C-alpha positions in Angstrom: 1.0 -36.5 7.0 4.6 -35.6 6.8 5.2 -38.5 4.4 2.5 -37.2 2.1 4.0 -33.7 2.1 7.5 -35.1 1.3 6.1 -37.3 -1.5 4.1 -34.4 -3.0 7.2 -32.2 -3.0 9.4 -34.8 -4.6 6.7 -35.8 -7.1 6.2 -32.2 -8.1 10.0 -31.8 -8.6 10.3 -34.9 -10.7 7.1 -34.3 -12.8 8.1 -30.7 -13.5 11.6 -31.8 -14.5 10.3 -34.4 -16.9 7.8 -31.9 -18.4 10.6 -29.3 -18.7 12.8 -31.8 -20.7 9.8 -32.8 -22.9 9.0 -29.1 -23.6 12.6 -28.4 -24.5 12.6 -31.4 -26.8 9.5 -30.0 -28.6 11.0 -26.5 -28.8 8.3 -25.0 -26.5 10.4 -22.4 -24.8 7.7 -20.7 -22.7 6.4 -23.9 -21.3 9.9 -25.1 -20.6 10.6 -21.9 -18.7 7.4 -22.4 -16.7 8.2 -25.9 -15.7 11.8 -24.8 -14.9 10.3 -22.3 -12.5 8.2 -25.0 -10.9 11.3 -27.2 -10.5 13.1 -24.2 -8.8 10.2 -23.6 -6.5 10.0 -27.3 -5.5 13.7 -27.5 -5.0 13.8 -24.5 -2.7 10.8 -25.8 -0.8 12.4 -29.2 -0.3 15.8 -27.7 0.7 14.1 -25.4 3.2 12.1 -28.3 4.7 15.3 -30.4 5.0 17.1 -27.5 6.8 14.2 -26.9 9.2 14.0 -30.7 9.9 17.7 -30.8 10.7 17.4 -27.8 13.0 14.5 -29.3 14.8 16.5 -32.5 15.3 19.4 -30.6 16.7 17.2 -28.7 19.1 15.6 -31.9 20.4 19.0 -33.6 21.0 20.3 -30.4 22.6 17.5 -30.2 25.1 18.0 -33.8 26.1 21.7 -33.4 26.9 21.7 -30.4 29.2 24.4 -30.4 31.8 23.0 -29.2 35.1 26.2 -27.6 36.1 26.4 -25.5 32.9 22.8 -24.5 33.2 23.3 -23.4 36.8 26.4 -21.4 35.8 24.4 -19.6 33.1 21.6 -18.8 35.4 24.0 -17.4 38.0 25.8 -15.1 35.5 22.5 -13.5 34.4 22.3 -9.7 34.9 19.8 -8.5 37.4 16.6 -7.2 35.9 16.7 -3.5 35.3 13.7 -1.2 35.6 13.9 0.8 32.4 10.8 2.9 33.2 11.7 4.0 36.7 11.4 7.7 35.6 7.6 7.1 35.1 7.0 6.4 38.8 5.1 9.1 40.7 7.6 10.8 43.0 6.3 14.0 44.7 9.7 15.7 44.6 10.4 15.2 40.8 8.8 16.5 37.7 8.7 13.8 35.1 10.2 14.4 31.6 7.1 12.7 30.1 4.8 15.7 31.1 7.3 18.1 29.6 7.2 16.2 26.3 3.4 16.2 26.3 3.1 19.9 26.9 5.8 20.7 24.3 4.2 18.4 21.8 0.9 20.1 22.4 2.4 23.5 21.8 4.1 22.4 18.6 0.8 20.8 17.3 -1.2 23.9 18.2 1.4 26.1 16.3 1.2 23.8 13.2 -2.6 24.0 13.3 -2.5 27.8 13.6 -0.2 28.0 10.5 -2.5 25.7 8.5 -5.5 27.8 9.5 -3.7 31.0 8.5 -2.6 29.6 5.1 -6.2 28.4 4.4 -7.7 31.8 5.3 -5.3 33.6 3.0 -5.8 31.4 0.0 -9.6 31.2 0.2 -10.4 35.0 0.4 -13.7 36.2 -1.0 -11.8 38.4 -3.6 -10.1 35.3 -5.0 -13.4 33.6 -5.2 -15.0 36.5 -7.2 -12.0 36.6 -9.5 -12.3 32.8 -10.1 -16.0 33.2 -10.8 -15.3 36.0 -13.4 -12.8 33.7 -15.1 -15.1 30.7 -15.2 -18.0 32.7 -16.8 -16.1 32.6 -20.1 -16.4 28.8 -20.3 -19.9 28.4 -18.7 -22.8 26.7 -20.4 -25.6 28.9 -21.8 -28.3 29.7 -19.3 -31.0 27.8 -21.2 -28.9 24.7 -21.7 -27.4 23.0 -24.8 -30.4 20.9 -25.9 -32.7 22.4 -28.5 -36.4 21.9 -27.7 -38.7 20.0 -30.1 -40.6 23.1 -31.3 -37.3 24.8 -32.4 -36.1 21.6 -34.0 -39.2 21.2 -36.1 -39.5 24.9 -37.1 -36.0 25.4 -38.4 -34.0 23.9 -41.3 -30.9 23.4 -39.2 -32.0 23.0 -35.6 -30.7 25.6 -33.3 -28.9 27.8 -35.7 -31.0 30.9 -35.0 -30.0 30.9 -31.3 -26.9 33.0 -30.7 -25.6 30.7 -28.0 -25.9 27.6 -30.1 -24.3 29.4 -33.0 -21.4 30.3 -30.8 -21.0 26.7 -29.7 -21.3 25.4 -33.3 -18.8 27.9 -34.7 -16.0 25.4 -34.8 -18.0 22.6 -36.4 -18.3 24.1 -39.8 -22.0 25.2 -39.7 -22.8 28.9 -39.8 
């Protein structure tokens, strides 16, 4: 399987290089750039595979030649395991810092929620809603809608021109 992968990589590199030269010879610059990019990708892939293969070989040979005396010296010089979370143990005489952080964080979150609630209640007051409704009535649709019914359309020369609301909407279109 590895041989097939290596042959595919080398074949891709060579074929893309040949097509790049052919495209340059025919003055097809975009195609030559594309095949040049394929050459670059194949080259980087093959170089990475070679480096990884060499590292794996070094690792295999290094594991086979371990000196027992050096390994024993390294194991003896190891630091003792340290318990980094000893402060989390339940000791009846100590109050943990963890509880203090939880309570303090809860107070801060409650304060932030209170501020958001106050800001929301100030900005959405009923007076502001009424003022917004007054401002929006100027651009509201007519109460009976914009579509002229069939009876009005058949009875008039220009449909809808006798309706004041329609006349107001058609004012900018040139019809009066």
